RODO-2510 file (C-alpha; in nm, 4 decimals, decimal comma):
residues 277
     n   res          X          Y          Z
     1     x     0,2541    -2,0435    -3,2893
     2     x     0,6259    -1,9936    -3,2209
     3     x     0,7844    -1,8299    -2,9144
     4     x     0,8334    -1,4910    -3,0804
     5     x     0,4696    -1,4749    -3,1880
     6     x     0,3515    -1,5843    -2,8441
     7     x     0,5612    -1,3190    -2,6673
     8     x     0,4240    -1,0532    -2,9028
     9     x     0,0673    -1,1567    -2,8204
    10     x     0,1430    -1,1375    -2,4472
    11     x     0,3067    -0,7956    -2,4941
    12     x     0,0002    -0,6692    -2,6794
    13     x    -0,2306    -0,8039    -2,4092
    14     x    -0,0291    -0,6239    -2,1405
    15     x    -0,1092    -0,2881    -2,3028
    16     x     0,0619     0,0355    -2,2119
    17     x     0,2604     0,0454    -1,8888
    18     x     0,4165     0,3212    -1,6758
    19     x     0,7632     0,1733    -1,7374
    20     x     1,0285     0,3736    -1,9167
    21     x     1,0828     0,0596    -2,1283
    22     x     0,8771    -0,2571    -2,1048
    23     x     0,8574    -0,5925    -2,2851
    24     x     1,0698    -0,6212    -2,5996
    25     x     1,4271    -0,5477    -2,4942
    26     x     1,6822    -0,7385    -2,2847
    27     x     1,5677    -0,5598    -1,9672
    28     x     1,2765    -0,3412    -1,8622
    29     x     1,3514     0,0087    -1,7348
    30     x     1,1698     0,1268    -1,4231
    31     x     1,2234     0,4668    -1,2661
    32     x     1,1058     0,4798    -0,9012
    33     x     0,9521     0,7902    -0,7532
    34     x     1,1434     1,0121    -0,5122
    35     x     1,1017     0,9209    -0,1445
    36     x     1,0164     0,5549    -0,2033
    37     x     1,1650     0,2366    -0,0656
    38     x     1,1361    -0,0470    -0,3168
    39     x     1,0133    -0,3921    -0,2145
    40     x     1,1108    -0,7091    -0,4024
    41     x     0,9594    -1,0533    -0,3659
    42     x     0,9446    -1,3731    -0,5691
    43     x     0,7214    -1,6768    -0,5359
    44     x     0,7236    -2,0074    -0,7216
    45     x     0,4158    -2,2041    -0,8222
    46     x     0,4910    -2,5654    -0,9135
    47     x     0,2504    -2,8238    -1,0509
    48     x     0,1992    -3,0987    -0,7951
    49     x     0,3233    -2,8862    -0,5045
    50     x     0,1017    -2,5758    -0,5226
    51     x    -0,1703    -2,6700    -0,7735
    52     x    -0,2880    -2,9462    -1,0053
    53     x    -0,3526    -2,9468    -1,3798
    54     x    -0,7262    -2,9425    -1,3062
    55     x    -0,6963    -2,5728    -1,2083
    56     x    -0,8067    -2,3654    -1,5109
    57     x    -0,5240    -2,1781    -1,6812
    58     x    -0,6797    -1,8355    -1,6080
    59     x    -0,7110    -1,9226    -1,2391
    60     x    -0,3508    -2,0480    -1,2323
    61     x    -0,2255    -1,7203    -1,3803
    62     x    -0,4203    -1,5086    -1,1346
    63     x    -0,3045    -1,7232    -0,8425
    64     x     0,0605    -1,7054    -0,9495
    65     x     0,0602    -1,3253    -0,9299
    66     x    -0,1644    -1,3068    -0,6220
    67     x     0,0811    -1,5098    -0,4126
    68     x     0,3561    -1,2514    -0,4638
    69     x     0,1170    -0,9565    -0,4258
    70     x     0,0278    -1,0901    -0,0813
    71     x     0,3918    -1,0426     0,0226
    72     x     0,3782    -0,6814    -0,0964
    73     x     0,0583    -0,6312     0,1046
    74     x     0,2254    -0,7709     0,4172
    75     x     0,4826    -0,4904     0,4034
    76     x     0,2295    -0,2143     0,3394
    77     x     0,3446    -0,1733    -0,0186
    78     x     0,1826    -0,0883    -0,3482
    79     x     0,2781    -0,3041    -0,6474
    80     x     0,4610    -0,1417    -0,9379
    81     x     0,5702    -0,4198    -1,1756
    82     x     0,6137    -0,7942    -1,2142
    83     x     0,8194    -1,0372    -1,4211
    84     x     0,6999    -1,3882    -1,5002
    85     x     0,9091    -1,6980    -1,5766
    86     x     0,6820    -1,9770    -1,7035
    87     x     0,7671    -2,3282    -1,8217
    88     x     0,5094    -2,5755    -1,9551
    89     x     0,5169    -2,9263    -2,1074
    90     x     0,5010    -2,9402    -2,4866
    91     x     0,3634    -2,6726    -2,7155
    92     x     0,0693    -2,5295    -2,5208
    93     x     0,0364    -2,1829    -2,6686
    94     x    -0,3366    -2,1638    -2,5941
    95     x    -0,2863    -2,2622    -2,2274
    96     x    -0,0117    -1,9988    -2,1944
    97     x    -0,2356    -1,7290    -2,3427
    98     x    -0,5152    -1,8173    -2,1021
    99     x    -0,2666    -1,8198    -1,8111
   100     x    -0,1619    -1,4645    -1,8962
   101     x    -0,5249    -1,3607    -1,9424
   102     x    -0,5847    -1,4431    -1,5752
   103     x    -0,2567    -1,2941    -1,4584
   104     x    -0,3045    -0,9690    -1,6498
   105     x    -0,6612    -0,9340    -1,5255
   106     x    -0,5314    -0,9175    -1,1682
   107     x    -0,2322    -0,7070    -1,2735
   108     x    -0,4598    -0,4397    -1,4178
   109     x    -0,6845    -0,4386    -1,1084
   110     x    -0,3839    -0,3846    -0,8819
   111     x    -0,1757    -0,1482    -1,0966
   112     x     0,0999    -0,4041    -1,1553
   113     x     0,2789    -0,3615    -1,4884
   114     x     0,4025    -0,6763    -1,6638
   115     x     0,7670    -0,5884    -1,7309
   116     x     0,8817    -0,9111    -1,8980
   117     x     0,9986    -1,2604    -1,8123
   118     x     1,0821    -1,5878    -1,9820
   119     x     0,9073    -1,8846    -2,1485
   120     x     1,0411    -2,2411    -2,1657
   121     x     0,9471    -2,6094    -2,1854
   122     x     0,9615    -2,8451    -1,8881
   123     x     0,8209    -3,1779    -1,7711
   124     x     0,5628    -3,0059    -1,5513
   125     x     0,4183    -2,6560    -1,5227
   126     x     0,6468    -2,4227    -1,3317
   127     x     0,6030    -2,0505    -1,2707
   128     x     0,8071    -1,7907    -1,0821
   129     x     0,6618    -1,4421    -1,0385
   130     x     0,8791    -1,1558    -0,9155
   131     x     0,6997    -0,8415    -0,7991
   132     x     0,8494    -0,5015    -0,7268
   133     x     0,6456    -0,2807    -0,4958
   134     x     0,7022     0,0513    -0,3249
   135     x     0,6326     0,2105     0,0113
   136     x     0,7042     0,5615     0,1425
   137     x     1,0584     0,5714     0,2716
   138     x     1,0894     0,4190     0,6187
   139     x     0,7236     0,3084     0,6394
   140     x     0,7454    -0,0589     0,5359
   141     x     0,5760    -0,3031     0,7717
   142     x     0,8119    -0,5691     0,9081
   143     x     0,8009    -0,8890     1,1118
   144     x     1,0400    -0,7743     1,3823
   145     x     0,8501    -0,4949     1,5562
   146     x     0,6042    -0,6775     1,7832
   147     x     0,6458    -0,6027     2,1549
   148     x     0,4956    -0,7579     2,4733
   149     x     0,1457    -0,6210     2,5265
   150     x     0,0704    -0,5779     2,1550
   151     x    -0,2587    -0,7260     2,0361
   152     x    -0,2505    -0,9912     1,7613
   153     x    -0,4999    -0,9786     1,4733
   154     x    -0,5808    -1,1657     1,1532
   155     x    -0,7594    -1,0049     0,8593
   156     x    -1,0112    -1,2847     0,8003
   157     x    -1,1231    -1,6390     0,8718
   158     x    -0,8655    -1,9127     0,8296
   159     x    -0,8626    -2,2611     0,6825
   160     x    -1,0238    -2,1615     0,3530
   161     x    -1,0161    -2,3859     0,0469
   162     x    -0,6768    -2,3974    -0,1245
   163     x    -0,8439    -2,3721    -0,4682
   164     x    -1,0323    -2,0489    -0,4036
   165     x    -0,9115    -1,7226    -0,5673
   166     x    -0,6569    -1,5329    -0,3561
   167     x    -0,7478    -1,1733    -0,2709
   168     x    -0,4232    -0,9968    -0,1738
   169     x    -0,4908    -0,7582     0,1163
   170     x    -0,3176    -0,4629    -0,0498
   171     x    -0,5548    -0,1913     0,0767
   172     x    -0,5314    -0,3253     0,4320
   173     x    -0,1525    -0,3300     0,4164
   174     x    -0,1491     0,0363     0,3145
   175     x    -0,3958     0,1205     0,5932
   176     x    -0,1680    -0,0459     0,8519
   177     x     0,1290     0,1784     0,7754
   178     x     0,2207     0,3728     1,0870
   179     x    -0,0266     0,1672     1,2922
   180     x     0,0864    -0,1951     1,2966
   181     x     0,3988    -0,2847     1,4921
   182     x     0,4551    -0,5982     1,2812
   183     x     0,2941    -0,7868     0,9934
   184     x     0,3285    -1,1080     0,7909
   185     x     0,1073    -1,2776     0,5335
   186     x    -0,0395    -1,6166     0,6200
   187     x     0,0835    -1,8404     0,3398
   188     x     0,2194    -2,1358     0,5374
   189     x    -0,0266    -2,1634     0,8264
   190     x    -0,1031    -1,9591     1,1380
   191     x     0,1073    -2,1777     1,3698
   192     x     0,4207    -2,1459     1,1556
   193     x     0,3815    -1,7849     1,0435
   194     x     0,3037    -1,6573     1,3955
   195     x     0,6100    -1,8467     1,5167
   196     x     0,8168    -1,6674     1,2493
   197     x     0,6805    -1,3256     1,3469
   198     x     0,7499    -1,3868     1,7150
   199     x     1,0998    -1,5211     1,6468
   200     x     1,1838    -1,2134     1,4396
   201     x     1,0474    -0,9875     1,7164
   202     x     1,2257    -1,1717     1,9996
   203     x     0,8964    -1,2379     2,1770
   204     x     0,6301    -1,5040     2,2361
   205     x     0,2530    -1,5159     2,1827
   206     x    -0,0588    -1,6286     2,3651
   207     x    -0,3623    -1,6902     2,1424
   208     x    -0,7075    -1,7861     2,2622
   209     x    -0,9293    -1,7797     1,9535
   210     x    -0,8996    -1,8607     1,5855
   211     x    -1,1699    -1,7561     1,3362
   212     x    -1,2400    -2,0673     1,1287
   213     x    -1,3753    -2,0465     0,7733
   214     x    -1,7113    -2,2116     0,6980
   215     x    -1,6845    -2,5856     0,6257
   216     x    -1,3274    -2,5923     0,7554
   217     x    -1,1711    -2,7224     1,0771
   218     x    -0,9661    -2,5732     1,3593
   219     x    -0,6752    -2,8013     1,2609
   220     x    -0,6726    -2,6631     0,9088
   221     x    -0,7114    -2,3050     1,0320
   222     x    -0,4084    -2,3490     1,2588
   223     x    -0,1767    -2,5410     1,0276
   224     x    -0,3189    -2,5590     0,6743
   225     x    -0,1637    -2,2595     0,4998
   226     x    -0,2668    -2,0912     0,1728
   227     x    -0,4972    -1,8442     0,3498
   228     x    -0,3152    -1,5282     0,2330
   229     x    -0,4694    -1,3187     0,5075
   230     x    -0,2556    -1,0706     0,7020
   231     x    -0,1385    -1,1483     1,0552
   232     x    -0,0455    -0,8243     1,2326
   233     x     0,0061    -0,6664     1,5728
   234     x    -0,1147    -0,3339     1,7097
   235     x    -0,0214    -0,1442     2,0267
   236     x    -0,2426    -0,2372     2,3259
   237     x    -0,4982     0,0372     2,2625
   238     x    -0,4706     0,0489     1,8841
   239     x    -0,7946     0,0557     1,6855
   240     x    -0,8132    -0,2511     1,4557
   241     x    -0,9353    -0,2165     1,0962
   242     x    -1,2946    -0,3239     1,0358
   243     x    -1,3291    -0,6944     0,9615
   244     x    -1,0175    -0,8046     1,1486
   245     x    -1,0216    -1,0540     1,4354
   246     x    -0,8223    -1,0293     1,7552
   247     x    -0,6726    -1,3692     1,8356
   248     x    -0,4293    -1,3000     2,1210
   249     x    -0,1432    -1,1008     2,2697
   250     x     0,2335    -1,0751     2,2325
   251     x     0,4019    -1,1718     2,5619
   252     x     0,7480    -1,2092     2,7085
   253     x     0,8967    -1,5535     2,6574
   254     x     1,1236    -1,7645     2,4418
   255     x     1,1443    -1,6003     2,0968
   256     x     0,9022    -1,7785     1,8648
   257     x     0,7088    -1,9653     2,1343
   258     x     0,3305    -1,9720     2,0824
   259     x     0,0674    -2,0964     2,3287
   260     x    -0,2936    -2,1706     2,2320
   261     x    -0,5322    -2,1789     2,5296
   262     x    -0,2296    -2,2109     2,7565
   263     x    -0,0715    -2,5048     2,5754
   264     x     0,2328    -2,4953     2,3419
   265     x     0,1323    -2,4710     1,9758
   266     x     0,3970    -2,6355     1,7546
   267     x     0,4799    -2,4613     1,4231
   268     x     0,3291    -2,7279     1,1997
   269     x     0,2478    -2,5237     0,8907
   270     x     0,3610    -2,6015     0,5370
   271     x     0,7351    -2,6630     0,4913
   272     x     0,8760    -2,7914     0,1595
   273     x     1,1701    -2,9627     0,3269
   274     x     1,0121    -3,1472     0,6181
   275     x     0,7387    -3,4050     0,6314
   276     x     0,4104    -3,2746     0,7622
   277     x     0,3019    -3,4459     1,0856
***
């Protein structure tokens, strides 16, 4: 199967979309609704860094899209469209089709139209998924709004297996609009992502509990990453959504500083450019 035939099969699998013009031209055409702010995010998934070849192609496709959808969820957005750049070793048309089967399954569940992308060969599998989402004008959740006294919550237990399916918290993100003072998705570990939220907000944090996933460890829950839960803050008397866990409080202090049970918690989550301790 050549590239043209493969692209046509992917286009057919994507079905009808709400785009003015979708796959098949040099660019897709998307017309946003009145009163929306658009959200854009992109996330790479690289063999050997984010997954191994043992991950089934369908699971890899679903995971590639889910990672970017989690960013949309963290800003209270609703996904509109995605583009996918995918490179694989050799001529693996069947693997590519199965990859898009998994990706499109999640895309249809979440209302994300596949608008196009690019296919190429490479020495290892590489994927970059860009997602465009939307939020009512002025209502996007951000990292920089936490204030001293705000309560800190996570949307689920942490330290889960890195190979499990990712469930982007899109409905929760929408529900937090107008309620949460700040929000971030937990992709690189609680210690690092909470540090980032506090640094953006010019505040510090005191945490005293961490909900740990079954068969995991506190160390992994604090620093492991790949949880894709939402970390968010609410005003002191805000009512948390069902299923969320309060883990601490935003306090005055050096921007980005985090204490766990009164002791400094270093930001030791996943970082591509530093060695993990």
